[in-house]
C-alpha positions as CSV (number, residue, x, y, z in Angstrom):
1,M,163.8,19.2,11.5
2,R,164.7,21.6,9.3
3,F,164.9,18.8,6.2
4,I,161.5,17.7,7.7
5,S,160.2,21.1,7.4
6,L,161.0,21.4,3.6
7,T,159.8,18.2,2.8
8,K,156.5,19.3,3.8
9,K,156.7,22.0,1.9
10,I,157.8,20.3,-1.0
11,T,154.5,17.8,-1.1
12,L,152.5,20.5,-0.4
13,K,153.7,22.3,-3.5
14,I,153.4,19.1,-5.8
15,R,149.6,18.6,-4.7
16,H,148.5,22.1,-5.8
17,T,150.8,22.3,-8.7
18,N,149.6,24.3,-11.7
19,Y,150.8,21.3,-14.0
20,P,150.1,23.6,-17.1
21,Q,152.7,26.5,-15.7
22,L,155.2,23.4,-14.7
23,W,155.2,22.7,-18.2
24,I,155.5,26.0,-19.2
25,D,158.4,26.5,-17.0
26,I,160.5,23.4,-18.1
27,K,160.0,24.4,-21.5
28,D,161.3,27.5,-20.8
29,A,164.3,26.2,-18.4
30,I,165.3,23.8,-21.7
31,A,164.6,26.6,-24.3
32,G,166.5,29.3,-21.9
33,N,164.9,32.1,-21.8
34,D,166.1,35.8,-20.2
35,R,165.3,35.6,-16.9
36,D,166.8,37.7,-13.8
37,F,167.8,35.1,-11.1
38,T,168.5,37.6,-8.5
39,E,164.8,38.8,-8.5
40,E,163.0,35.6,-9.9
41,K,160.9,33.7,-6.8
42,L,163.8,31.3,-5.5
43,A,162.6,28.2,-5.7
44,K,161.7,29.0,-9.5
45,S,165.2,30.5,-9.9
46,I,166.7,26.8,-8.7
47,F,164.2,25.1,-10.7
48,L,165.2,26.9,-14.2
49,L,168.7,26.8,-13.7
50,A,168.7,23.2,-12.3
51,I,166.7,21.8,-15.1
52,P,169.3,22.3,-17.6
53,M,172.2,21.6,-15.9
54,V,170.6,18.3,-14.3
55,L,170.0,17.1,-17.9
56,E,173.2,18.5,-19.3
57,M,175.0,16.1,-16.7
58,V,172.6,13.2,-17.4
59,L,174.1,12.8,-20.9
60,E,177.4,13.1,-19.6
61,S,176.7,10.3,-16.8
62,T,175.2,8.2,-19.9
63,F,178.2,9.1,-22.0
64,A,180.7,7.7,-18.8
65,V,178.8,4.3,-18.2
66,V,178.1,4.0,-22.5
67,D,181.8,4.1,-22.7
68,I,183.1,1.5,-20.3
69,F,180.3,-0.8,-21.6
70,F,181.8,-0.8,-24.9
71,V,185.1,-0.7,-23.1
72,S,184.3,-3.8,-21.1
73,K,184.0,-5.8,-24.3
74,L,187.7,-5.8,-24.9
75,G,188.2,-7.5,-21.8
76,A,189.5,-6.5,-18.2
77,D,193.0,-5.1,-18.7
78,A,191.3,-2.8,-21.1
79,V,189.0,-1.4,-18.4
80,S,191.8,-1.7,-15.5
81,V,193.9,1.0,-18.3
82,V,190.7,3.0,-18.6
83,G,190.5,3.0,-14.9
84,M,194.2,4.2,-14.6
85,T,193.9,6.9,-17.1
86,E,191.1,8.5,-15.9
87,S,192.5,8.2,-12.6
88,A,195.6,10.5,-13.8
89,M,192.9,12.7,-16.1
90,T,191.2,13.9,-12.8
91,I,194.7,15.7,-12.4
92,V,193.1,17.6,-15.7
93,Y,189.7,17.8,-14.5
94,A,191.0,19.5,-11.2
95,I,193.2,22.2,-13.1
96,G,190.0,22.8,-15.5
97,L,187.4,22.7,-13.0
98,G,189.4,25.2,-10.6
99,I,190.1,27.5,-13.0
100,A,186.3,27.1,-13.9
101,A,185.3,27.8,-10.4
102,A,187.3,31.0,-10.3
103,T,185.7,32.1,-13.5
104,T,182.4,30.9,-12.2
105,A,182.8,33.4,-9.3
106,L,183.8,36.3,-11.3
107,V,181.5,35.7,-13.9
108,A,177.9,35.5,-11.5
109,R,179.3,38.1,-9.6
110,R,179.9,40.3,-12.7
111,T,176.5,39.5,-14.0
112,G,174.4,40.1,-10.5
113,E,176.3,43.5,-10.6
114,K,174.8,44.0,-14.0
115,K,178.1,44.5,-15.9
116,P,178.0,42.2,-19.0
117,K,181.2,43.7,-20.5
118,E,183.0,42.8,-17.4
119,A,182.0,39.1,-17.1
120,A,183.1,38.7,-21.1
121,D,186.7,39.8,-20.2
122,A,186.5,37.2,-17.3
123,A,185.5,34.7,-19.9
124,M,188.1,35.6,-22.2
125,Q,191.1,35.8,-20.0
126,S,190.1,32.1,-18.3
127,I,190.4,30.7,-21.7
128,F,193.8,32.5,-21.9
129,L,195.0,30.8,-19.0
130,A,193.7,27.5,-20.0
131,V,196.0,27.7,-23.5
132,A,198.9,28.7,-21.5
133,V,198.5,26.1,-18.9
134,S,197.6,23.0,-20.8
135,G,200.7,22.6,-22.8
136,F,202.6,21.7,-19.4
137,I,200.4,18.4,-19.8
138,A,200.3,17.5,-23.2
139,V,203.9,17.0,-23.9
140,P,205.1,14.4,-21.2
141,G,201.5,13.2,-20.8
142,I,202.3,12.3,-24.8
143,I,205.6,11.2,-24.6
144,Y,205.8,9.3,-21.5
145,A,202.2,7.1,-21.6
146,K,203.5,3.9,-21.2
147,H,205.5,4.8,-18.4
148,F,202.2,6.0,-17.0
149,L,200.2,2.9,-17.1
150,T,203.7,0.9,-15.6
151,L,203.8,3.2,-12.7
152,M,200.0,2.7,-12.0
153,G,201.0,-0.7,-11.8
154,S,199.9,-2.6,-15.4
155,T,202.2,-5.2,-16.5
156,P,204.2,-4.5,-19.2
157,E,202.3,-6.5,-21.6
158,V,198.8,-4.4,-20.8
159,A,200.6,-1.4,-20.9
160,Q,202.5,-1.9,-24.4
161,M,198.5,-2.5,-25.6
162,G,197.0,0.2,-24.0
163,M,199.5,3.2,-24.2
164,A,197.4,4.8,-26.9
165,Y,194.8,5.5,-24.5
166,P,196.6,7.7,-22.1
167,A,198.4,9.6,-25.1
168,I,195.4,10.9,-26.9
169,A,193.7,11.4,-23.2
170,F,196.7,13.8,-22.0
171,G,197.3,15.0,-25.5
172,S,193.7,16.8,-26.3
173,N,193.5,18.1,-22.2
174,L,192.9,21.7,-23.8
175,I,189.9,20.4,-25.4
176,V,188.6,19.2,-21.8
177,M,189.9,22.3,-20.1
178,L,187.7,24.4,-22.2
179,L,184.8,22.4,-21.8
180,F,184.7,22.8,-18.5
181,I,185.6,26.7,-18.6
182,I,183.3,28.1,-21.2
183,N,180.7,26.0,-19.9
184,S,181.4,27.6,-16.7
185,V,180.9,30.7,-18.5
186,L,177.7,30.0,-19.9
187,R,176.4,28.3,-16.7
188,S,177.1,31.5,-14.4
189,S,176.1,33.9,-16.2
190,G,173.0,32.4,-16.3
191,D,172.5,30.7,-19.7
192,A,172.5,27.3,-18.7
193,A,170.5,25.9,-21.5
194,L,173.3,26.5,-23.9
195,S,175.6,25.1,-21.6
196,M,173.7,21.7,-21.6
197,R,173.4,21.7,-25.6
198,V,176.8,22.1,-25.8
199,L,177.1,18.6,-23.8
200,W,174.2,17.4,-25.7
201,V,176.2,17.8,-29.2
202,S,179.6,16.6,-27.5
203,N,178.4,13.7,-25.9
204,G,176.1,12.7,-28.4
205,L,178.7,12.5,-30.9
206,N,180.6,10.4,-28.5
207,L,177.9,7.9,-28.4
208,I,177.8,7.6,-32.1
209,L,181.4,7.1,-32.6
210,D,182.6,5.1,-29.5
211,P,181.3,1.7,-31.1
212,L,182.2,2.7,-34.6
213,L,185.8,3.3,-33.5
214,I,186.1,0.8,-31.2
215,F,184.8,-2.1,-33.1
216,G,184.6,-0.7,-36.5
217,F,182.2,-1.0,-39.3
218,G,182.1,-1.3,-43.1
219,P,185.3,0.9,-44.0
220,I,186.2,2.2,-40.5
221,P,188.8,-0.2,-39.1
222,A,188.4,-1.4,-35.4
223,L,190.8,0.7,-33.2
224,G,189.9,-1.0,-29.7
225,L,190.9,1.0,-26.8
226,K,192.6,3.5,-29.2
227,G,189.4,4.2,-30.8
228,A,187.6,4.9,-27.6
229,A,190.2,7.5,-27.1
230,I,190.0,9.2,-30.1
231,A,186.0,9.2,-29.9
232,T,186.2,11.0,-27.1
233,A,188.3,13.8,-28.1
234,I,186.4,14.2,-31.3
235,G,183.1,14.6,-29.5
236,R,184.8,17.0,-27.1
237,G,186.2,19.0,-29.5
238,T,183.3,19.2,-31.6
239,G,181.9,20.6,-28.4
240,V,184.0,23.4,-27.9
241,L,183.8,24.5,-31.5
242,F,180.2,25.1,-30.4
243,Q,180.8,26.7,-27.5
244,F,183.2,29.5,-29.5
245,Y,180.0,30.0,-32.1
246,L,177.9,30.4,-29.3
247,L,180.2,33.0,-27.6
248,T,181.1,34.7,-30.6
249,R,178.3,34.6,-33.3
250,T,175.1,34.4,-31.2
251,S,173.5,37.0,-29.0
252,H,173.4,36.2,-25.3
253,R,174.3,37.0,-21.6
254,I,178.0,36.7,-22.7
255,K,179.3,37.8,-26.0
256,L,182.9,38.2,-26.7
257,S,184.3,40.4,-29.1
258,R,187.2,41.9,-30.4
259,S,188.1,44.0,-27.4
260,N,187.8,40.9,-25.1
261,F,190.7,39.1,-27.3
262,V,193.1,40.9,-25.6
263,L,195.4,40.0,-22.6
264,K,194.4,41.8,-19.4
265,F,196.8,40.7,-16.5
266,G,195.0,42.5,-13.8
267,I,192.3,39.6,-14.1
268,I,194.5,37.0,-14.9
269,V,196.1,37.6,-11.4
270,Q,192.6,38.1,-9.9
271,L,191.7,34.4,-12.0
272,L,195.0,32.7,-10.9
273,R,194.4,34.2,-7.3
274,L,190.7,32.8,-7.3
275,S,192.0,29.5,-9.0
276,V,194.5,28.5,-6.8
277,G,192.1,27.4,-4.1
278,G,190.1,25.8,-7.0
279,I,192.8,23.8,-8.3
280,L,194.0,22.7,-5.3
281,Q,190.5,21.6,-3.6
282,N,190.0,19.7,-6.8
283,L,193.8,18.1,-6.7
284,V,193.5,17.1,-3.2
285,A,190.3,15.3,-4.0
286,T,190.9,13.9,-7.5
287,S,194.6,12.7,-6.7
288,S,193.3,11.0,-3.9
289,W,191.1,8.8,-6.6
290,I,194.8,8.2,-8.3
291,A,196.1,7.3,-4.5
292,L,192.8,5.0,-3.9
293,V,193.4,3.5,-7.9
294,R,197.1,2.5,-6.8
295,I,195.9,0.9,-3.6
296,V,193.5,-1.2,-5.5
297,A,195.9,-2.3,-7.9
298,T,197.9,-4.5,-5.1
299,L,194.5,-6.5,-5.3
300,G,195.0,-7.2,-9.2
301,T,193.5,-6.2,-12.5
302,S,190.1,-7.7,-11.5
303,A,189.8,-5.8,-8.5
304,V,190.7,-2.3,-10.8
305,A,188.1,-3.4,-13.2
306,G,185.6,-3.9,-10.9
307,Y,186.4,-0.5,-8.8
308,T,186.3,1.1,-12.2
309,I,182.8,-0.2,-13.4
310,A,181.3,0.5,-9.6
311,I,182.8,4.2,-9.8
312,R,181.4,4.7,-13.3
313,I,178.0,3.1,-12.3
314,I,178.2,6.2,-9.0
315,L,179.1,8.5,-11.5
316,F,176.6,8.1,-13.4
317,V,173.9,9.5,-10.6
318,L,176.6,11.8,-8.9
319,L,177.3,14.2,-12.4
320,P,173.2,14.8,-12.2
321,A,173.9,15.9,-8.7
322,W,176.8,18.0,-9.6
323,G,174.5,19.8,-12.4
324,L,172.1,20.4,-9.3
325,S,174.9,21.7,-7.3
326,N,176.2,23.7,-10.1
327,A,172.8,25.9,-9.9
328,A,173.6,26.4,-6.3
329,S,177.2,28.2,-7.4
330,T,175.4,30.1,-9.7
331,L,172.5,31.7,-7.7
332,A,175.2,32.1,-4.8
333,G,177.4,34.2,-7.1
334,Q,174.6,36.3,-8.9
335,N,172.7,37.0,-5.2
336,L,175.8,38.1,-3.8
337,G,176.7,40.4,-6.5
338,A,173.5,41.6,-6.5
339,M,174.1,42.4,-2.6
340,K,171.6,39.6,-1.6
341,P,173.6,37.4,1.0
342,E,170.5,35.9,3.0
343,R,169.3,34.9,-1.0
344,A,172.4,33.2,-1.7
345,R,172.5,31.2,1.4
346,Q,168.8,29.8,1.2
347,S,169.7,29.1,-2.5
348,V,172.3,26.9,-1.8
349,L,170.6,25.3,1.4
350,Y,167.4,24.6,-0.5
351,T,169.6,23.2,-3.3
352,G,171.5,20.8,-0.8
353,Y,168.4,19.4,0.7
354,V,166.8,18.5,-2.8
355,N,170.2,17.0,-3.8
356,A,170.4,14.9,-1.0
357,S,166.6,13.8,-0.9
358,M,167.4,12.3,-4.7
359,M,170.6,10.6,-3.8
360,L,169.4,8.9,-1.0
361,I,166.9,7.2,-3.9
362,F,169.9,5.8,-5.7
363,S,171.6,4.8,-2.6
364,I,168.6,2.5,-1.8
365,L,168.4,1.4,-5.3
366,F,172.4,0.7,-5.2
367,F,171.9,-0.9,-2.1
368,F,169.2,-3.6,-3.5
369,F,170.5,-4.0,-6.9
370,D,174.0,-3.7,-6.9
371,E,175.1,-7.3,-8.5
372,H,172.3,-7.0,-11.1
373,L,174.4,-3.4,-12.3
374,V,177.8,-5.0,-12.4
375,R,176.3,-7.4,-14.4
376,L,175.2,-5.1,-17.0
377,F,178.8,-4.3,-17.6
378,T,180.8,-7.9,-17.5
379,T,180.6,-11.4,-17.0
380,D,184.0,-11.8,-15.1
381,T,183.1,-13.4,-11.7
382,E,185.9,-11.8,-10.0
383,V,185.3,-8.3,-11.3
384,I,181.3,-8.8,-10.6
385,R,182.7,-9.8,-6.8
386,F,184.9,-6.9,-6.5
387,G,182.3,-4.2,-8.4
388,T,179.5,-5.5,-6.2
389,Q,181.7,-4.7,-3.0
390,A,182.3,-1.3,-4.2
391,L,179.2,-0.4,-5.7
392,W,176.7,-1.1,-2.3
393,M,179.4,0.2,0.4
394,I,180.2,3.5,-1.8
395,G,176.7,3.7,-2.5
396,L,175.6,4.0,0.9
397,G,176.7,7.7,1.6
398,L,175.3,9.2,-1.4
399,A,173.1,11.4,0.3
400,S,176.0,12.6,2.2
401,Y,177.9,13.5,-1.0
402,G,174.7,15.4,-3.0
403,F,174.9,17.3,0.3
404,G,178.5,18.0,0.5
405,M,179.0,18.9,-3.0
406,V,176.3,21.3,-2.9
407,L,178.0,23.1,0.3
408,I,181.6,23.2,-1.8
409,Q,179.9,24.6,-4.7
410,G,178.2,27.3,-2.6
411,F,181.7,28.5,-1.2
412,N,183.1,28.3,-4.5
413,G,180.3,30.5,-6.1
414,S,181.2,33.0,-3.6
415,G,184.4,33.1,-4.4
416,D,185.9,31.6,-1.7
417,T,187.8,28.5,-3.2
418,N,190.2,28.2,-0.1
419,T,187.8,26.7,2.4
420,P,187.1,23.8,0.0
421,F,190.7,23.4,-0.3
422,L,191.6,22.8,3.4
423,I,188.3,20.7,4.1
424,N,189.7,18.5,1.3
425,L,193.5,18.3,2.1
426,L,192.3,17.2,5.7
427,C,189.9,14.7,5.0
428,F,191.0,12.9,1.8
429,W,195.0,13.2,2.2
430,F,195.4,13.5,6.3
431,F,192.5,10.7,6.5
432,E,191.0,8.6,3.7
433,I,194.7,7.6,2.1
434,P,195.7,6.8,5.5
435,L,193.0,4.8,6.6
436,A,192.9,3.3,2.9
437,Y,196.0,1.9,3.2
438,Y,195.8,0.7,6.3
439,L,192.4,-1.3,6.3
440,T,193.7,-2.4,2.6
441,I,197.4,-3.2,2.8
442,M,198.2,-3.6,6.5
443,Q,194.9,-5.1,7.7
444,N,194.4,-7.4,4.4
445,S,190.5,-6.3,4.3
446,G,190.9,-6.2,0.8
447,M,188.3,-3.7,-1.3
448,S,186.1,-3.1,2.0
449,G,189.0,-0.9,3.1
450,V,189.3,1.1,0.1
451,C,185.4,1.2,0.0
452,L,184.8,2.1,3.9
453,S,187.7,4.7,3.5
454,V,185.9,6.6,1.0
455,L,182.3,6.5,2.6
456,I,183.7,7.8,6.2
457,A,185.6,10.5,4.7
458,E,183.3,12.1,2.4
459,S,180.8,12.1,4.7
460,T,183.4,14.0,7.4
461,M,183.8,16.4,4.5
462,T,180.3,17.1,4.6
463,I,179.7,17.7,8.2
464,I,182.7,19.8,8.8
465,A,181.3,21.7,5.2
466,F,178.0,22.4,7.1
467,F,179.4,23.6,10.0
468,I,181.5,26.1,8.4
469,F,178.9,27.4,5.9
470,R,176.6,28.4,9.1
471,K,179.0,30.8,10.3
472,G,178.3,32.7,7.1
473,K,181.8,34.0,6.6
474,W,181.6,33.1,2.9
475,M,178.9,35.6,2.5
476,Q,181.6,38.3,3.2
477,K,183.8,37.3,0.2
478,K,185.1,40.0,-2.1
479,V,185.7,39.4,-6.1
């Protein structure tokens, strides 16, 4: 009933919208004009934060799809290497997002308390933490890249052919972490438009370099799969350089000065304490994808390629939804810092309803146009068959996924990173993986077993998260 009531309010709002003012608000959101999101009208606060965050993730999702489009021209083996590497890179993403979640909680809370100096301190210490962690991934990732592909189920020939891709991806993991963490600083302080511009620069450069380095052009040699990895590293590295320029050479909500470039172990300990829950929740969620890919690999290279294409298409719509959920995280943290817990609760719920509505539309599109979408990336009959099945089955739960990710980000924005970890652990490792193994391998149900386990586990996660959210203990979290 609450969802229907909100839909009616949105419909009435559209009918009475002042369109010139709407256009002004859109331009303000993209330009990044200074606003106090703890005082602005709630709907407007969500709108002003969501526009740049969604646009930021639209380009990120566009790159993910375009990247696999170019790589797919190299054949199913190349796509399977990307899929296996990306499944392991989710561990890097998990660590980066975990530190980013802790950073968001601290920066948003300090911003809500009107303490910009302390917010800048939290930002710099999170950067120090990322630098320290990244070395433990880069060195073994480069050395054992070929062994990794073999472990994930590749043939010796495919592992030899594709080893450069995971070596470059793991070796440049610091760039990935910094991109996540510094963008979380910009978003949580309210400078979502700056975060958007960073990814526009980063992914825009990726889109240009991808075909040039993969297929070659003029004096530029065709590097194949290796070229795709290099293009991504250069694009993301440029984005990180732009981030540091914004934080040190311009005047925005967060500005790093010399006083911030000092190790402050008290803040690092606080970040570590908050990061543990964030890292664990993301490790549990993303490592479950590694296990799923390993299960899919038992069905053959074509299955992995089809599954990878389907997941990239799904990410195309989930990343903008993730952008919208980041708006909820920022608003939850800032409003709790401003001692407005009810406003924090409403911001998460309303954002969740909007996200679910948007995802429902894509779920319907995937159901009716699944095969057409997969055919955009490959002509291989077997790859199309597996990709189509994965796309429509997993896509059935998009509305639930969209609402659930907002609830999870609401917890994270408040500083309660442990609750999402426990939810993820229960739903993914105690439920999703055993169910996928049982259905796919023991019952020989093929791709449908993996997809059904994802659908059920993700929907269960949303139900549990909503039940805990309504209890409201997350609003009492002190950071």
